[in-house]
N, CA and C atoms as an extended XYZ file, in Angstrom:
363
Properties=species:S:1:pos:R:3:atomname:S:1:resname:S:1:resid:I:1 pbc="F F F"
N         1.036       -1.050        0.012 N   MET     1
C        -0.049       -0.063       -0.099 CA  MET     1
C         0.632        1.356        0.075 C   MET     1
N         0.350        2.269       -0.522 N   ALA     2
C         1.115        3.470       -0.775 CA  ALA     2
C         1.369        4.158        0.498 C   ALA     2
N         2.473        4.942        0.650 N   HIS     3
C         3.091        5.730        2.020 CA  HIS     3
C         2.113        6.836        2.072 C   HIS     3
N         1.346        7.033        3.351 N   GLY     4
C         0.570        8.015        3.506 CA  GLY     4
C        -1.013        7.548        3.464 C   GLY     4
N        -1.205        6.311        2.991 N   SER     5
C        -2.547        5.898        2.596 CA  SER     5
C        -3.333        6.088        4.142 C   SER     5
N        -4.648        6.012        3.758 N   GLU     6
C        -5.639        5.878        4.890 CA  GLU     6
C        -5.235        4.640        5.830 C   GLU     6
N        -5.186        3.561        5.202 N   HIS     7
C        -5.394        2.274        5.798 CA  HIS     7
C        -4.066        1.553        5.316 C   HIS     7
N        -3.128        1.456        6.500 N   GLU     8
C        -1.993        0.737        6.359 CA  GLU     8
C        -2.128       -0.714        6.074 C   GLU     8
N        -1.323       -1.057        5.121 N   ASP     9
C        -1.113       -2.719        4.753 CA  ASP     9
C        -0.691       -3.574        6.145 C   ASP     9
N        -1.330       -3.833        7.245 N   VAL    10
C        -1.010       -4.502        8.282 CA  VAL    10
C        -0.988       -5.950        8.038 C   VAL    10
N        -1.438       -6.620        6.926 N   THR    11
C        -1.276       -7.825        6.493 CA  THR    11
C         0.492       -8.146        6.002 C   THR    11
N         1.175       -6.934        5.990 N   ARG    12
C         2.614       -6.972        5.680 CA  ARG    12
C         3.358       -7.902        7.148 C   ARG    12
N         2.641       -7.598        8.170 N   LEU    13
C         3.182       -8.190        9.443 CA  LEU    13
C         3.020       -9.876        9.404 C   LEU    13
N         1.906      -10.267        8.625 N   LEU    14
C         1.725      -11.537        8.496 CA  LEU    14
C         2.459      -12.374        7.337 C   LEU    14
N         2.870      -11.552        6.346 N   ASP    15
C         3.601      -12.111        4.983 CA  ASP    15
C         5.063      -11.827        4.901 C   ASP    15
N         5.420      -10.875        5.996 N   ASP    16
C         7.119      -10.938        6.109 CA  ASP    16
C         7.562      -10.846        7.481 C   ASP    16
N         8.272      -11.907        7.977 N   ALA    17
C         8.676      -12.166        8.959 CA  ALA    17
C         9.917      -11.220        9.268 C   ALA    17
N        10.823      -10.720        8.354 N   ALA    18
C        11.587       -9.685        8.856 CA  ALA    18
C        11.225       -8.415        9.024 C   ALA    18
N        10.024       -7.953        8.435 N   PHE    19
C         9.331       -6.578        8.621 CA  PHE    19
C         8.670       -6.591        9.854 C   PHE    19
N         8.155       -8.070       10.358 N   ALA    20
C         7.343       -8.010       11.723 CA  ALA    20
C         8.465       -7.934       12.687 C   ALA    20
N         9.831       -8.322       12.384 N   ARG    21
C        10.797       -8.313       13.308 CA  ARG    21
C        10.969       -6.868       13.710 C   ARG    21
N        11.417       -6.208       12.549 N   ALA    22
C        11.486       -4.478       12.522 CA  ALA    22
C        10.590       -3.910       13.300 C   ALA    22
N         9.073       -4.272       12.951 N   ALA    23
C         8.368       -3.270       13.603 CA  ALA    23
C         8.171       -3.925       15.289 C   ALA    23
N         8.446       -5.054       15.786 N   ALA    24
C         8.453       -5.540       16.942 CA  ALA    24
C         9.534       -4.797       17.674 C   ALA    24
N        10.662       -4.495       17.048 N   ASP    25
C        11.717       -3.827       17.622 CA  ASP    25
C        11.556       -2.436       17.837 C   ASP    25
N        10.907       -1.755       17.252 N   SER    26
C        10.261       -0.224       17.075 CA  SER    26
C         9.288       -0.332       18.208 C   SER    26
N         8.586       -1.265       18.164 N   ILE    27
C         7.586       -1.106       19.482 CA  ILE    27
C         8.043       -1.235       20.946 C   ILE    27
N         8.962       -2.397       20.795 N   GLN    28
C         9.715       -2.643       21.929 CA  GLN    28
C        10.480       -1.299       22.639 C   GLN    28
N        10.957       -0.930       21.704 N   ALA    29
C        11.660        0.541       22.230 CA  ALA    29
C        10.859        1.522       22.859 C   ALA    29
N         9.650        1.487       22.574 N   LEU    30
C         8.633        2.467       23.519 CA  LEU    30
C         8.105        1.634       24.613 C   LEU    30
N         8.772        0.713       24.915 N   SER    31
C         8.311       -0.102       26.066 CA  SER    31
C         9.124       -0.011       27.621 C   SER    31
N         9.944        1.286       27.513 N   ALA    32
C        10.698        1.807       28.464 CA  ALA    32
C         9.975        3.236       28.778 C   ALA    32
N         9.646        3.291       30.044 N   PRO    33
C         9.208        4.835       30.296 CA  PRO    33
C        10.085        5.885       30.081 C   PRO    33
N        11.320        5.694       30.237 N   SER    34
C        12.623        6.741       29.999 CA  SER    34
C        12.378        7.086       28.432 C   SER    34
N        12.222        5.849       27.650 N   ARG    35
C        12.573        6.440       26.088 CA  ARG    35
C        11.121        6.853       25.951 C   ARG    35
N        10.207        6.808       26.465 N   LEU    36
C         8.571        7.119       25.939 CA  LEU    36
C         8.954        8.592       26.412 C   LEU    36
N         9.470        8.972       27.741 N   ARG    37
C         9.548       10.396       27.924 CA  ARG    37
C        10.564       11.482       27.322 C   ARG    37
N        11.490       10.760       26.781 N   ILE    38
C        12.573       11.217       26.001 CA  ILE    38
C        11.952       11.725       24.534 C   ILE    38
N        11.132       10.604       24.014 N   LEU    39
C        10.337       10.992       22.675 CA  LEU    39
C         9.368       11.860       22.866 C   LEU    39
N         8.486       12.049       24.179 N   ALA    40
C         7.703       13.049       24.328 CA  ALA    40
C         8.273       14.534       24.690 C   ALA    40
N         9.398       14.588       24.835 N   ARG    41
C         9.953       15.926       25.311 CA  ARG    41
C        10.309       16.342       23.703 C   ARG    41
N        10.851       15.312       22.722 N   LEU    42
C        11.440       15.748       21.511 CA  LEU    42
C        10.224       15.857       20.703 C   LEU    42
N         8.910       15.511       20.788 N   HIS    43
C         7.709       15.661       20.349 CA  HIS    43
C         7.549       17.096       20.256 C   HIS    43
N         7.934       18.060       21.488 N   ALA    44
C         7.781       19.366       21.561 CA  ALA    44
C         8.735       20.407       20.721 C   ALA    44
N         9.666       19.361       20.389 N   GLY    45
C        10.741       20.068       19.594 CA  GLY    45
C        12.159       19.622       19.773 C   GLY    45
N        13.128       20.173       18.834 N   PRO    46
C        14.460       19.390       19.088 CA  PRO    46
C        15.258       19.748       20.531 C   PRO    46
N        16.013       18.841       20.866 N   ALA    47
C        16.731       19.105       22.154 CA  ALA    47
C        18.149       18.398       22.184 C   ALA    47
N        18.937       19.063       23.062 N   SER    48
C        20.187       18.459       23.119 CA  SER    48
C        20.156       17.368       24.350 C   SER    48
N        21.542       16.753       24.298 N   VAL    49
C        21.265       15.698       25.685 CA  VAL    49
C        21.077       16.353       26.935 C   VAL    49
N        21.671       17.484       27.084 N   ASN    50
C        21.555       18.026       28.470 CA  ASN    50
C        20.004       18.585       28.571 C   ASN    50
N        19.441       18.962       27.683 N   GLU    51
C        18.075       19.618       27.654 CA  GLU    51
C        17.023       18.390       27.943 C   GLU    51
N        17.467       17.350       27.212 N   LEU    52
C        16.755       16.201       27.369 CA  LEU    52
C        16.699       15.757       29.001 C   LEU    52
N        18.014       15.264       29.420 N   ALA    53
C        18.467       15.144       30.722 CA  ALA    53
C        17.380       15.920       31.622 C   ALA    53
N        17.664       17.095       31.489 N   GLU    54
C        17.094       18.105       32.683 CA  GLU    54
C        15.330       17.640       32.330 C   GLU    54
N        14.749       17.565       31.132 N   ALA    55
C        13.360       17.426       30.891 CA  ALA    55
C        12.680       16.225       31.872 C   ALA    55
N        13.702       15.115       31.640 N   VAL    56
C        13.178       13.913       32.013 CA  VAL    56
C        13.825       13.453       33.805 C   VAL    56
N        14.575       14.087       33.911 N   GLY    57
C        15.319       13.931       35.279 CA  GLY    57
C        15.871       12.611       35.281 C   GLY    57
N        17.217       12.421       34.243 N   MET    58
C        17.998       11.711       34.333 CA  MET    58
C        19.507       12.064       33.784 C   MET    58
N        20.235       11.469       34.340 N   GLU    59
C        21.629       11.690       34.072 CA  GLU    59
C        21.808       11.899       32.291 C   GLU    59
N        22.553       12.491       31.928 N   GLY    60
C        22.951       12.797       30.685 CA  GLY    60
C        23.603       11.440       30.131 C   GLY    60
N        24.439       10.550       30.701 N   SER    61
C        24.972        9.631       30.245 CA  SER    61
C        23.909        8.604       29.951 C   SER    61
N        22.896        8.709       30.649 N   ALA    62
C        21.716        7.479       30.637 CA  ALA    62
C        20.740        8.025       29.375 C   ALA    62
N        20.717        9.259       29.185 N   VAL    63
C        19.867        9.770       28.200 CA  VAL    63
C        20.768        9.396       26.969 C   VAL    63
N        21.943        9.724       26.847 N   SER    64
C        23.013        9.318       25.606 CA  SER    64
C        22.503        7.759       25.373 C   SER    64
N        22.516        6.907       26.308 N   HIS    65
C        22.484        5.632       26.190 CA  HIS    65
C        21.028        5.256       25.335 C   HIS    65
N        20.167        5.786       25.757 N   GLN    66
C        18.947        5.673       25.505 CA  GLN    66
C        18.485        6.047       23.675 C   GLN    66
N        19.225        7.512       23.573 N   LEU    67
C        19.384        7.995       22.337 CA  LEU    67
C        19.926        7.246       21.197 C   LEU    67
N        21.083        6.574       21.557 N   ARG    68
C        21.548        5.650       20.629 CA  ARG    68
C        20.815        4.478       20.163 C   ARG    68
N        20.051        3.889       21.287 N   LEU    69
C        19.082        2.902       21.077 CA  LEU    69
C        17.800        3.377       20.069 C   LEU    69
N        17.400        4.581       20.093 N   LEU    70
C        16.396        5.157       19.606 CA  LEU    70
C        16.925        5.505       17.940 C   LEU    70
N        18.052        6.154       17.963 N   ARG    71
C        18.573        6.324       16.762 CA  ARG    71
C        18.969        5.147       16.063 C   ARG    71
N        19.350        4.054       16.474 N   HIS    72
C        19.656        2.673       15.821 CA  HIS    72
C        18.273        2.065       15.186 C   HIS    72
N        17.213        2.539       15.876 N   LEU    73
C        15.922        1.908       15.507 CA  LEU    73
C        14.991        2.974       14.411 C   LEU    73
N        15.732        4.135       14.100 N   GLY    74
C        15.098        5.063       13.306 CA  GLY    74
C        13.953        5.789       13.970 C   GLY    74
N        13.987        6.057       15.342 N   LEU    75
C        13.074        6.867       16.142 CA  LEU    75
C        13.318        8.254       16.177 C   LEU    75
N        14.344        8.587       16.397 N   VAL    76
C        15.194        9.980       16.450 CA  VAL    76
C        16.191       10.172       15.470 C   VAL    76
N        16.669       11.431       15.273 N   THR    77
C        17.797       11.827       14.567 CA  THR    77
C        18.290       12.583       15.351 C   THR    77
N        19.758       12.825       14.902 N   GLY    78
C        20.676       14.060       15.627 CA  GLY    78
C        21.793       14.212       14.905 C   GLY    78
N        22.059       15.780       14.735 N   GLN    79
C        22.475       16.562       13.940 CA  GLN    79
C        23.590       17.421       14.639 C   GLN    79
N        24.750       17.458       14.536 N   ARG    80
C        25.743       18.062       15.222 CA  ARG    80
C        25.633       19.416       15.273 C   ARG    80
N        25.710       20.245       16.283 N   ASP    81
C        25.633       21.711       16.276 CA  ASP    81
C        26.605       22.309       17.203 C   ASP    81
N        27.620       22.488       16.730 N   GLY    82
C        28.898       22.900       17.177 CA  GLY    82
C        29.436       21.865       18.182 C   GLY    82
N        29.673       21.677       19.412 N   ARG    83
C        30.052       20.702       20.416 CA  ARG    83
C        29.092       19.984       20.843 C   ARG    83
N        27.674       19.997       20.575 N   GLN    84
C        26.970       19.244       21.092 CA  GLN    84
C        25.904       18.687       19.741 C   GLN    84
N        25.091       17.636       20.136 N   VAL    85
C        24.168       17.145       18.992 CA  VAL    85
C        22.825       17.426       19.336 C   VAL    85
N        22.088       17.841       18.614 N   VAL    86
C        20.584       18.258       18.730 CA  VAL    86
C        19.642       16.982       17.946 C   VAL    86
N        18.993       16.714       18.818 N   TYR    87
C        18.021       15.451       18.595 CA  TYR    87
C        16.635       16.007       18.145 C   TYR    87
N        15.900       15.180       17.361 N   GLU    88
C        14.785       15.406       17.200 CA  GLU    88
C        13.905       14.181       16.655 C   GLU    88
N        12.675       14.050       16.583 N   LEU    89
C        11.884       12.922       16.234 CA  LEU    89
C        12.428       12.427       14.407 C   LEU    89
N        12.371       11.314       14.356 N   TYR    90
C        12.901       10.971       12.881 CA  TYR    90
C        11.865       11.407       12.138 C   TYR    90
N        10.419       11.392       12.140 N   ASP    91
C         9.407       11.874       11.383 CA  ASP    91
C         8.274       11.849       11.857 C   ASP    91
N         7.294       12.129       11.295 N   ASP    92
C         5.793       12.378       11.890 CA  ASP    92
C         5.335       11.164       12.128 C   ASP    92
N         5.785       10.080       11.503 N   HIS    93
C         5.250        8.625       12.146 CA  HIS    93
C         5.396        8.455       13.464 C   HIS    93
N         6.625        8.949       14.139 N   VAL    94
C         7.148        8.895       15.459 CA  VAL    94
C         5.861        9.681       16.235 C   VAL    94
N         5.737       10.821       15.707 N   ALA    95
C         4.643       11.634       16.509 CA  ALA    95
C         3.589       11.137       16.549 C   ALA    95
N         2.993       10.433       15.423 N   ASP    96
C         1.620        9.784       15.460 CA  ASP    96
C         1.742        8.608       16.276 C   ASP    96
N         2.843        7.639       16.411 N   LEU    97
C         3.028        6.562       17.465 CA  LEU    97
C         2.586        6.981       18.616 C   LEU    97
N         3.367        8.064       19.283 N   LEU    98
C         3.327        8.588       20.552 CA  LEU    98
C         1.664        9.184       20.833 C   LEU    98
N         1.081        9.661       19.835 N   GLY    99
C        -0.379       10.295       19.844 CA  GLY    99
C        -1.241        9.061       20.063 C   GLY    99
N        -0.893        7.948       19.278 N   GLN   100
C        -1.790        6.631       19.113 CA  GLN   100
C        -1.633        5.821       20.730 C   GLN   100
N        -0.539        6.171       21.358 N   VAL   101
C        -0.013        5.298       22.639 CA  VAL   101
C        -0.975        6.034       23.552 C   VAL   101
N        -0.843        7.377       23.670 N   VAL   102
C        -1.450        8.358       24.678 CA  VAL   102
C        -3.234        7.922       24.487 C   VAL   102
N        -3.702        8.080       23.190 N   SER   103
C        -4.908        8.033       23.042 CA  SER   103
C        -5.557        6.486       23.423 C   SER   103
N        -4.513        5.502       23.039 N   HIS   104
C        -5.031        4.055       23.719 CA  HIS   104
C        -4.915        3.951       25.146 C   HIS   104
N        -4.004        4.443       25.648 N   VAL   105
C        -3.716        4.386       27.437 CA  VAL   105
C        -5.088        5.191       28.030 C   VAL   105
N        -5.485        6.509       27.401 N   GLU   106
C        -6.751        7.080       27.742 CA  GLU   106
C        -7.968        6.315       27.579 C   GLU   106
N        -8.155        5.431       26.323 N   HIS   107
C        -9.528        4.815       26.100 CA  HIS   107
C        -9.590        3.307       27.092 C   HIS   107
N        -8.263        2.988       27.290 N   VAL   108
C        -8.034        1.814       28.336 CA  VAL   108
C        -8.572        2.128       29.666 C   VAL   108
N        -7.904        3.293       30.056 N   ARG   109
C        -8.465        3.963       31.341 CA  ARG   109
C       -10.042        4.327       31.603 C   ARG   109
N       -10.529        4.638       30.718 N   LEU   110
C       -11.869        5.139       30.280 CA  LEU   110
C       -12.861        3.833       30.301 C   LEU   110
N       -12.089        2.829       29.953 N   GLY   111
C       -12.891        1.563       29.954 CA  GLY   111
C       -13.678        1.251       28.186 C   GLY   111
N       -13.079        2.030       27.488 N   LEU   112
C       -13.547        2.067       25.800 CA  LEU   112
C       -13.062        1.250       25.265 C   LEU   112
N       -13.530       -0.220       25.379 N   ALA   113
C       -12.992       -1.273       24.858 CA  ALA   113
C       -13.425       -1.400       23.323 C   ALA   113
N       -12.736       -2.028       22.325 N   GLY   114
C       -13.202       -2.583       21.126 CA  GLY   114
C       -12.857       -1.426       20.075 C   GLY   114
N       -12.895       -1.611       18.852 N   ARG   115
C       -12.673       -0.809       17.739 CA  ARG   115
C       -13.976       -0.145       17.414 C   ARG   115
N       -15.165       -0.600       17.452 N   HIS   116
C       -16.352       -0.287       17.169 CA  HIS   116
C       -16.970        0.863       18.307 C   HIS   116
N       -16.668        0.640       19.564 N   GLN   117
C       -17.012        1.445       20.513 CA  GLN   117
C       -16.522        2.591       20.647 C   GLN   117
N       -14.945        2.517       20.413 N   ALA   118
C       -14.250        3.841       20.510 CA  ALA   118
C       -14.689        4.852       19.264 C   ALA   118
N       -15.014        4.300       17.954 N   VAL   119
C       -15.655        5.202       16.905 CA  VAL   119
C       -16.738        5.836       17.228 C   VAL   119
N       -17.625        5.115       17.952 N   GLU   120
C       -19.073        5.541       18.320 CA  GLU   120
C       -18.914        6.639       19.467 C   GLU   120
N       -17.800        6.467       20.219 N   ALA   121
C       -18.114        7.450       21.525 CA  ALA   121
C       -17.599        8.681       21.279 C   ALA   121
């Protein structure tokens, strides 16, 4: 299915084991609260390691470690700006993932189960 279409071809997860593994790796990266918080801060705009560390209450070395993983999985990018690297979300898909996670958790907490019930609400 074409990039940016309204309905993604999720059957690719069934048909392509390597693609399913890559997708699982990306989702697994979202399983750590510290990484979600870093991504949430980057959702607001680009930031350096020090800015991220302050925003999420972590040591800079720990943030750098998490950023290496997030870069490896294609969730963030970093551009050198003088002596520091400024990070940002890789693309709008990552921002959409974060929005979907928040929406899902809100629906679960409100007891809105099922695909059709959420549409009707």
